[in-house]
C-alpha positions in Angstrom: -0.3 -0.1 -0.4 3.1 2.0 0.3 3.1 2.8 -3.5 -0.4 3.5 -3.8 -0.6 6.5 -1.2 2.0 8.2 -3.5 0.2 7.1 -6.7 -2.9 8.6 -4.8 -1.3 12.0 -4.9 -2.0 12.2 -8.9 -5.9 12.1 -7.8 -5.4 15.5 -6.1 -6.7 17.7 -9.4 -9.8 15.5 -9.5 -11.0 15.1 -6.2 -14.1 16.8 -6.3 -14.9 13.9 -9.1 -13.4 11.4 -5.9 -15.9 12.9 -3.1 -19.1 13.1 -5.7 -18.2 9.3 -6.0 -18.1 8.6 -2.3 -21.4 10.6 -1.7 -23.2 8.9 -4.1 -21.8 5.2 -3.3 -23.4 6.0 0.0 -26.6 6.5 -1.3 -26.1 3.5 -3.2 -25.3 1.8 -0.2 -27.9 3.0 1.4 -30.5 2.4 -1.0 -29.2 -1.1 -1.7 -30.1 -2.2 2.0 -33.8 -0.2 2.4 -34.5 -2.1 -1.2 -34.2 -5.7 0.5 -36.0 -4.4 3.7 -39.1 -3.2 1.8 -39.5 -6.5 0.6 -40.9 -7.2 4.3 -44.2 -5.4 3.7 -45.1 -6.6 0.4 -44.3 -10.2 1.5 -46.8 -9.4 4.9 -49.4 -8.5 2.1 -49.1 -11.4 0.1 -49.2 -13.7 3.7 -52.2 -11.7 4.6 -49.8 -10.6 8.0 -51.0 -6.7 7.4 -53.8 -5.4 9.4 -55.3 -1.9 8.7 -54.3 0.7 11.0 -56.3 3.8 11.1 -54.9 6.1 13.9 -51.3 7.7 12.5 -48.8 5.5 15.1 -46.6 7.6 17.7 -43.0 7.0 18.8 -42.2 5.4 21.6 -38.6 5.2 21.7 -35.7 3.8 20.0 -37.0 -0.2 21.5 -40.1 0.2 19.6 -38.6 2.2 16.2 -39.2 -1.2 14.0 -42.7 -1.3 15.0 -43.2 2.1 14.5 -41.5 2.1 11.1 -43.9 -0.7 10.2 -46.9 0.8 11.4 -46.0 4.1 9.9 -45.7 2.3 6.3 -49.0 0.1 6.7 -50.7 3.8 7.8 -49.7 5.1 4.7 -50.8 1.7 2.9 -54.5 2.2 4.3 -54.9 5.4 3.9 -54.6 4.8 0.2 -55.4 1.4 -0.5 -58.3 1.0 2.1 -59.9 -2.6 2.2 -58.4 -3.3 -1.5 -55.7 -5.8 -0.9 -54.6 -6.1 -4.3 -54.3 -2.1 -4.2 -52.1 -2.4 -1.3 -50.3 -4.9 -3.1 -49.3 -3.0 -6.1 -48.5 0.1 -3.6 -45.7 -1.6 -1.9 -44.3 -3.3 -5.0 -44.0 0.5 -6.8 -42.1 1.4 -3.3 -39.7 -1.4 -3.9 -39.1 -0.5 -7.7 -38.4 2.9 -6.5 -35.7 2.1 -4.3 -34.0 -0.4 -6.4 -34.8 2.5 -9.1 -32.8 4.7 -7.0 -30.3 2.3 -6.3 -29.0 1.7 -9.9 -29.5 5.6 -10.7 -26.9 6.2 -7.7 -24.8 3.5 -8.9 -24.7 5.3 -12.0 -23.5 8.5 -10.8 -20.9 6.9 -8.6 -19.2 5.0 -11.5 -19.9 8.4 -13.8 -17.8 10.5 -11.9 -15.3 7.6 -11.0 -14.1 7.4 -14.6 -13.1 11.2 -14.9 -11.0 10.2 -11.7 -9.4 7.1 -13.1 -8.8 8.6 -16.7 -7.3 11.7 -15.4 -4.8 9.5 -13.3 -3.9 7.5 -16.3 -3.4 10.5 -18.3 -1.5 12.2 -15.8 0.6 9.4 -14.8 1.5 8.7 -18.5 2.4 12.4 -19.0 4.4 12.9 -15.7 6.3 9.1 -17.0 7.1 10.4 -20.4 8.6 13.9 -19.1 10.5 11.7 -16.4 11.7 9.2 -19.8 12.8 12.5 -21.7 14.6 14.3 -18.4 16.7 11.3 -17.6 20.2 11.0 -19.0 21.6 8.7 -21.7 23.3 7.0 -19.6 20.1 5.8 -17.9 18.8 3.8 -21.0 22.2 2.0 -21.3 21.1 -0.2 -18.3 17.8 -0.5 -19.2 15.6 -2.0 -21.9 13.4 0.0 -24.3 11.1 -2.4 -24.2 10.7 -2.6 -20.4 10.0 0.9 -20.0 7.5 0.9 -22.7 5.5 -1.9 -20.6 6.1 0.7 -17.7 4.4 3.5 -19.3 1.7 1.2 -21.1 0.4 -2.1 -19.2 1.7 -1.1 -16.2 -0.1 2.5 -15.7 -3.4 1.0 -17.0 -3.0 -1.9 -14.3 -2.5 1.0 -12.0 -5.7 2.4 -13.4 -7.6 -0.9 -12.9 -6.4 -0.7 -9.3 -7.2 2.2 -8.3 -11.0 1.8 -9.0 -10.2 -1.4 -6.8 -8.8 0.5 -4.1 -11.9 3.1 -4.1 -14.2 0.1 -3.7 -12.4 -1.3 -1.1 -12.7 1.7 1.1 -15.7 3.2 0.2 -18.5 1.5 -2.1 -18.5 -2.0 -0.5 -17.9 -1.1 3.2 -20.6 0.8 3.0 -22.9 -1.6 1.6 -22.0 -4.0 3.9 -22.8 -1.8 7.0 -25.9 -0.4 5.7 -26.8 -4.2 5.2 -25.6 -5.0 8.6 -27.4 -2.3 10.0 -30.7 -3.2 8.5 -29.9 -6.9 9.7 -29.4 -6.1 13.3 -32.7 -4.0 12.9 -34.6 -7.1 12.0 -32.7 -9.8 14.7 -30.0 -9.2 16.7 -29.5 -12.8 17.4 -29.9 -14.2 14.0 -27.2 -11.6 12.8 -24.7 -12.1 15.8 -24.7 -16.0 15.0 -24.0 -14.9 11.0 -20.7 -13.0 11.9 -19.0 -15.7 13.7 -18.1 -17.1 10.6 -17.3 -13.9 8.8 -13.8 -13.7 9.9 -13.5 -17.4 9.5 -13.9 -16.9 6.1 -12.4 -13.7 5.5 -8.9 -15.5 7.0 -9.2 -18.4 4.4 -9.6 -15.7 1.2 -6.9 -13.7 2.7 -4.1 -16.7 2.6 -4.6 -17.2 -1.2 -3.4 -13.7 -2.1 -0.4 -14.0 0.3 2.2 -14.3 -2.9 0.0 -12.4 -5.5 2.3 -8.9 -5.8 5.6 -11.2 -6.3 3.6 -13.6 -9.0 2.3 -10.4 -10.6 6.1 -8.3 -10.6 7.8 -11.4 -12.3 4.5 -11.6 -15.0 5.1 -7.6 -15.8 9.0 -8.0 -15.8 8.7 -10.6 -18.5 6.2 -8.5 -20.5 9.0 -5.9 -20.6 11.6 -8.4 -21.8 9.8 -9.9 -24.8 8.8 -6.0 -25.8 12.5 -5.6 -25.8 12.8 -8.4 -28.1 10.2 -6.6 -29.9 11.7 -3.5 -30.6 15.1 -4.9 -31.0 13.7 -7.1 -33.7 12.0 -4.0 -35.5 14.8 -1.8 -35.5 17.1 -4.3 -37.0 15.2 -6.6 -39.1 17.2 -5.9 -42.2 20.1 -7.2 -40.2 18.6 -10.2 -38.9 17.1 -10.8 -42.5 20.4 -10.4 -43.9 21.9 -13.2 -41.5 19.6 -15.7 -41.6 19.0 -14.9 -38.0 15.0 -15.5 -37.5 15.2 -18.7 -36.2 17.7 -17.2 -33.2 15.0 -14.2 -32.4 11.9 -16.5 -32.7 13.5 -18.7 -30.4 14.2 -16.0 -28.2 11.2 -14.5 -28.2 9.3 -17.8 -27.9 11.5 -18.7 -24.9 10.1 -15.3 -23.1 6.7 -16.0 -24.0 7.1 -19.8 -22.9 8.3 -18.0 -19.3 5.1 -15.7 -19.4 2.9 -18.0 -20.2 4.0 -20.0 -17.1 4.1 -17.0 -14.8 0.2 -15.8 -16.2 -1.1 -19.6 -15.2 0.4 -19.1 -11.9 -1.1 -15.6 -11.1 -4.5 -15.6 -12.7 -4.7 -19.6 -11.3 -4.2 -18.1 -7.7 -6.5 -15.0 -8.7 -9.0 -17.2 -9.9 -9.2 -19.2 -6.8 -10.7 -16.4 -4.8 -14.3 -16.3 -6.6 -14.9 -20.3 -6.2 -13.9 -20.0 -2.5 -15.4 -17.2 -1.8 -18.7 -18.7 -3.6 -18.6 -21.6 -1.8 -18.0 -20.1 1.5 -20.8 -17.6 1.1 -23.4 -20.4 0.4 -21.9 -22.0 3.5 -23.0 -19.5 5.5 -26.0 -19.3 4.0 -26.9 -22.6 4.9 -26.2 -22.2 8.4 -28.2 -19.4 7.9 -30.9 -20.9 6.8 -30.6 -24.1 9.5 -30.5 -21.2 12.3 -33.3 -19.0 11.2 -35.4 -21.8 10.1 -35.7 -23.1 13.6 -36.5 -19.1 15.0 -39.5 -19.3 12.7 -40.4 -22.7 12.9 -40.3 -23.6 16.5 -39.2 -20.7 18.7 -41.7 -18.3 17.0 -39.6 -15.8 17.5 -39.1 -14.2 14.0 -41.8 -14.3 11.2 -41.8 -15.6 7.7 -41.9 -12.2 5.9 -38.8 -10.6 7.9 -36.7 -13.8 7.6 -37.0 -13.9 3.8 -36.3 -10.3 3.4 -33.7 -11.3 5.5 -32.2 -13.8 3.4 -32.1 -11.3 0.9 -30.1 -9.1 2.9 -27.5 -11.9 3.7 -27.0 -12.5 0.0 -26.8 -9.1 -0.5 -23.4 -9.2 1.6 -22.0 -11.7 -0.6 -21.6 -9.3 -3.6 -19.6 -6.5 -1.9 -17.5 -9.3 0.2 -16.7 -11.0 -3.3 -15.9 -7.4 -4.9 -13.7 -6.5 -1.5 -12.0 -9.8 -2.1 -11.4 -9.7 -5.7 -10.6 -6.0 -5.5 -7.4 -6.8 -2.8 -6.3 -9.3 -5.5 -6.1 -6.5 -8.2 -4.4 -4.1 -5.3 -1.8 -6.4 -4.8 -1.1 -6.8 -8.8 -1.9 -2.8 -8.6 1.1 -2.3 -6.2 3.8 -4.2 -8.3 2.6 -2.1 -11.2 2.8 1.0 -9.4 6.2 -0.4 -7.6 7.9 -0.4 -11.2 6.4 3.0 -12.4 7.6 4.8 -9.4 11.3 3.3 -9.9 11.5 5.5 -13.1 9.3 8.7 -11.7 11.7 8.8 -8.4 14.9 7.9 -10.3 17.1 11.2 -9.7 18.6 12.5 -13.2 22.5 12.5 -12.3 22.4 15.6 -14.5 20.8 18.6 -13.1 20.3 21.9 -13.7 22.1 23.9 -10.6 19.7 25.8 -8.6 21.0 29.5 -9.7 21.7 28.1 -13.4 22.7 30.8 -15.7 20.9 31.4 -19.0 23.3 32.1 -21.5 21.9 32.9 -24.9 25.4 34.0 -26.8 28.5 32.5 -27.7 31.2 35.2 -27.5 35.0 33.8 -27.0 36.1 29.9 -26.7 35.0 26.6 -25.6 37.5 25.1 -23.7 37.8 21.4 -22.5 40.3 21.8 -19.2 42.2 18.5 -18.3 39.0 15.8 -18.5 39.1 12.9 -17.7 35.8 10.4 -18.3 35.1 6.7 -18.4 31.8 4.6 -18.8 31.8 2.6 -15.8 35.4 1.6 -15.0 37.1 1.9 -18.8 38.4 5.4 -18.8 37.7 6.9 -22.2 39.8 10.2 -21.6 42.1 11.2 -19.1 43.8 14.8 -18.7 41.9 16.0 -22.3 42.3 19.4 -22.9 41.1 21.5 -26.0 40.0 25.1 -27.1 37.7 26.2 -29.7 37.7 29.9 -30.4 34.7 31.0 -31.9 34.2 30.9 -35.2 37.2 28.4 -36.1 36.3 24.4 -37.1 38.2 22.0 -35.1 38.9 18.4 -36.5 38.9 15.3 -34.3 40.1 12.4 -36.2 41.4 9.1 -34.9 40.9 5.3 -34.9 37.7 3.9 -33.2 37.1 3.9 -29.3 40.3 7.0 -29.2 37.1 9.3 -27.5 36.0 11.6 -30.5 32.8 10.6 -30.1 32.7 11.5 -26.2 33.7 14.5 -26.6 31.1 15.4 -28.8 28.5 14.2 -25.6 30.2 15.7 -23.1 30.2 19.3 -25.0 26.6 18.7 -25.0 26.5 17.6 -21.3 24.2 14.4 -22.2 27.2 13.4 -19.6 29.2 14.9 -17.2 32.8 14.8 -17.1 34.6 12.5 -14.1 37.0 15.5 -13.3 38.1 18.7 -14.9 35.9 20.9 -16.3 34.4 22.4 -19.8 34.0 26.1 -20.0 32.0 28.5 -22.3 33.3 31.6 -22.4 35.0 30.9 -19.2 32.0 29.7 -17.6 31.5 25.9 -16.6 28.7 24.3 -18.7 27.3 22.8 -15.5 26.7 25.8 -14.1 24.3 27.1 -17.3 20.8 25.7 -17.9 20.7 22.1 -20.1 18.4 23.8 -22.4 20.3 27.3 -23.2 23.6 25.3 -23.6 21.5 23.3 -26.0 20.0 25.9 -27.6 23.6 27.2 -28.6 24.3 23.8 -30.3 23.5 21.8 -33.3 24.1 18.4 -34.0 24.4 16.3 -36.7 25.4 12.8 -36.2 26.7 9.7 -38.3 22.9 8.1 -37.6 20.6 10.7 -39.0 17.8 10.6 -36.2 14.6 10.9 -38.0 10.7 10.8 -36.9 7.6 9.4 -38.6 6.3 12.6 -39.8 6.5 14.9 -42.4 9.5 16.5 -43.7 8.7 19.7 -43.3 7.7 18.7 -39.4 11.1 17.1 -39.5 13.0 19.9 -40.3 11.3 22.2 -38.2 12.2 20.5 -34.9 15.2 22.6 -35.5 13.0 25.7 -35.2 9.6 25.5 -34.2 8.1 28.8 -35.2 10.0 28.9 -38.8 8.0 29.9 -41.9 7.6 28.0 -45.2 10.1 30.1 -46.5 12.8 29.7 -44.0 12.3 25.6 -43.7 13.0 26.0 -48.0 15.9 28.0 -47.2 17.7 25.9 -44.9 16.8 22.8 -47.2 18.4 24.7 -50.2 21.6 25.2 -48.0 21.5 21.8 -47.2 21.5 20.3 -51.0 17.9 19.0 -49.9 15.1 21.1 -51.8 15.4 19.6 -55.2 14.7 15.7 -53.9 12.3 17.0 -51.6 10.0 19.0 -54.5 10.1 15.4 -56.2 8.2 13.9 -53.6 4.7 13.2 -53.9 3.5 15.5 -51.4 6.8 17.8 -51.8 7.6 19.2 -47.6 4.2 17.7 -46.6 5.4 13.8 -47.7 5.4 11.8 -45.4 9.2 10.0 -44.6 8.1 6.6 -42.9 9.7 5.1 -39.4 13.6 6.6 -39.1 12.8 8.2 -42.5 12.9 5.0 -44.3 11.6 6.0 -47.5 14.4 8.0 -48.1 18.5 7.1 -49.0 21.3 7.9 -46.5 22.0 10.5 -48.4 19.1 12.1 -48.3 17.9 12.0 -44.0 21.3 13.0 -43.8 20.7 16.1 -45.9 17.5 16.5 -43.8 19.2 16.1 -40.5 21.4 19.4 -41.9 18.3 21.3 -42.9 17.5 21.1 -39.4 20.8 21.9 -38.0 20.9 25.0 -40.7 16.9 25.7 -39.3 18.2 26.5 -36.0 21.1 28.3 -36.5 23.5 28.0 -33.5 26.4 29.6 -33.2 28.5 26.1 -32.4 28.1 23.1 -34.5 28.8 19.7 -33.5 29.4 17.0 -36.8 29.7 13.4 -35.5 30.8 11.7 -38.4 28.3 13.3 -40.6 29.8 11.3 -43.6 31.1 7.9 -42.8 28.0 6.2 -43.9 27.6 7.7 -47.7 29.0 6.7 -51.0 30.4 9.1 -53.3 28.0 11.0 -55.0 26.1 11.1 -51.4 29.2 12.4 -49.6 30.0 15.1 -52.1 26.3 16.7 -51.9 26.6 16.4 -47.9 29.9 18.1 -47.5 28.9 20.7 -49.8 25.9 21.1 -47.4 28.2 20.8 -44.5 30.4 23.4 -46.1 27.8 26.3 -46.8 26.1 25.1 -43.1 29.8 25.7 -41.1 30.4 29.0 -43.0 30.7 31.8 -40.1 30.0 29.4 -37.4 32.6 27.7 -34.9 32.2 24.1 -35.1 33.6 21.1 -33.8 34.0 18.3 -36.6 34.4 14.6 -35.5 35.8 12.2 -38.8 36.6 9.1 -40.0 37.4 9.9 -43.6 40.1 12.2 -43.4 39.2 13.8 -46.7 36.7 15.8 -45.4 38.1 17.9 -42.8 41.3 19.0 -44.7 39.8 22.4 -44.7 39.6 22.4 -40.9 41.8 25.4 -39.1 42.6 22.5 -36.5 43.2 18.8 -36.8 43.6 16.9 -33.1 44.8 13.6 -33.8 43.8 10.9 -31.0 44.8 7.6 -29.5 43.3 5.8 -26.4 41.4 9.1 -25.4 44.8 11.8 -25.3 46.1 14.3 -28.1 49.0 12.8 -30.2 49.1 15.5 -32.7 47.5 18.8 -33.6 47.9 21.5 -36.4 46.4 22.2 -40.0 46.3 19.4 -42.8 49.6 20.7 -44.6 51.4 20.9 -40.9 50.5 17.5 -40.1 51.3 15.6 -43.3 54.7 17.3 -43.2 55.6 15.8 -39.8 55.0 12.6 -41.3 53.2 11.2 -38.0 50.0 9.4 -37.0 47.7 11.9 -39.4 50.2 11.1 -42.4 49.9 7.4 -41.9 46.5 7.6 -41.4 45.8 9.6 -44.3 48.0 7.4 -46.9 46.1 4.3 -45.6 42.6 5.6 -46.4 44.5 6.3 -50.1 45.5 3.0 -50.4 42.2 1.5 -49.4 
C-alpha cells in the first residue's frame, strides 16, 4: 500500500470527482439495504399479515422503532388502499421498484464520476512518466531495456488504473454496502445477525491466505512482459540485419522462450487469482446454509421471527456476498497494482545525474571560446579520456580524428552535456557548462550525427524540429543550404510527404541532408558534426560535404570525422589515440610531420 499512497497524489486535481463518487456510493449503499428491507411489507401483504391501521402511529422510543416504521408504512398503505388488498400490494411493489431504481441510479452516478478520476490519473501518470523518460540522462538507458520502459508506461500504468478503481471500492462503496446491510439485519434480528457473523472472520482469513504471494507473481509477469517487448523493439529496429544473417530462427527462439516464461508466470498468477471467486462463493453459500438452518428454527420452533422478515433477511444476507466478493477481488487487484506501481515509481523517483543548478545561468550567446580543461571521463570502470584539454575558438573549425574508440564521439557527448565529466571541466566563455541550464546550453549547439535520427512525420515537421516557429520560406531556405530542396520537391507531396519510421522512405544521403537542414534552421553559433558523412556513398558524400561546408561558414564547428578527406579545410586537426592527443595542427603541417596523421591519410588513400 505504500506505493499506492504515492500514486494517490495524482488524484489531487480530480478530488471533486472522488468526493462525488463517495457521496453517491453512500446513497447507493443505503438504498441497496433499504430495497431489500422494503420486501418485508410486500411479503406481509402477500401472506395477509398486514392489519388495517387507521390511527397515525406515535413514536415510543428506540426500542419500538421497528414497530413504528412498519405501522407508519401500513398506515400510509391503509390511507391509500383502504381494504383493497391488491391495491395495497401494487403500492408496496411500487415502493420496492422505486428503491431499486434509486439504488441503480446512484450506482450509475458513482461510476460516472469515478471514470473522470480514473482516466485523469491515467493521463497524468503517463504524462509524468513520459516527461521523466525524456528528462533522464542517456546513461540511464544504457542499463535499461527500451521494451521494459515501454511496458511500464503502457501495461503497468493501465494496471494501476484498474487497481485504482478497486481500492476506491475497497475503501468506500463495498464496505458501506456491507455496513448498511448489517445495520438493517440487526434491526430485523440481533440474535440471527450475531450468529451469522461468527463465520465471517473465518471466511475472511481463508480468502486472505490465497493472496499472500500475488504481488511477487504479478511482478514476475510484468518484468517478463517488458522482456519480450524489448525483443520486439530490437527486432523491428534491426530487421534488415536479422534477415541478412538468416537469424529469424534465433530471434524467434528468443521470443518464444520469453513468451513461454510469460505463459507460466501468467498461469500461476491467474490461477491464484481465480481461486478467490469459487472459494468466496462456497464460503458465502456455506454461511447462507447455516443461516437457513438457524433462522428456520427461529421461525418454525421458537416463533421469534416472522416468515416475511426472515425471507427479507435472507435477501440482505445474500446482498452481503456480492460486495464481500468484490472486496476480495479488489484486494487481489490492489496486490497486482502494487507491483505495477512499484515499477512505475522506480522510473518516476529516479534522480537524474545531470541536473541544472538552483541558480543556473541562462546563456544565449557565444562570444569567445569553448574549452575542455584537464577532462577525464569513463563509462563505468573503463577510462575513455584522461586529462584531456582542447580549445575551440569562436569562428574556427576543429576536427577530431583517430581510430574507433579513441574518445572522439565521447567529447561531443560531454560538450553537449549528455554526460557530465568525471574530472576537470568544460567551460563556455569561461563559465563551467554545469553552471549553465541544459536548455540554454543546447540552444547554442547544433548536432548532426552519423545516424541521422528522423521521425515518422512529414519532411517539413522533421526540419521544423530545429525551430518550431519557422516559416515555410525559412524551411525551404534551410533545405536549399543542405542540398535537400531538389529531392524534397520531387517527393509525392513535397514538404508534406511522410518519410516513414526513422526516415526509411529516404536514402542515407537524403536522410543526412534533412538532418543538416534541421541543424541549419536552428542556426546555432556552435555546430557539432559527429562522423556526419562516414556512412555515405561517394555521390551522397559530395552533396552532404558541400552542404556541411555551406552550413559551417561563419560558425564555430567541432567536427568528428572518420574520412580524413572531409576535414582537410579545418583550422586545426586533432589526432587522438586512447583518449589522448598525439598530434595537432593544420592538414599541411601534419602531413609534413610524417607522423600518425600522415599514416592514417596514406592508409585511407591506399584503401
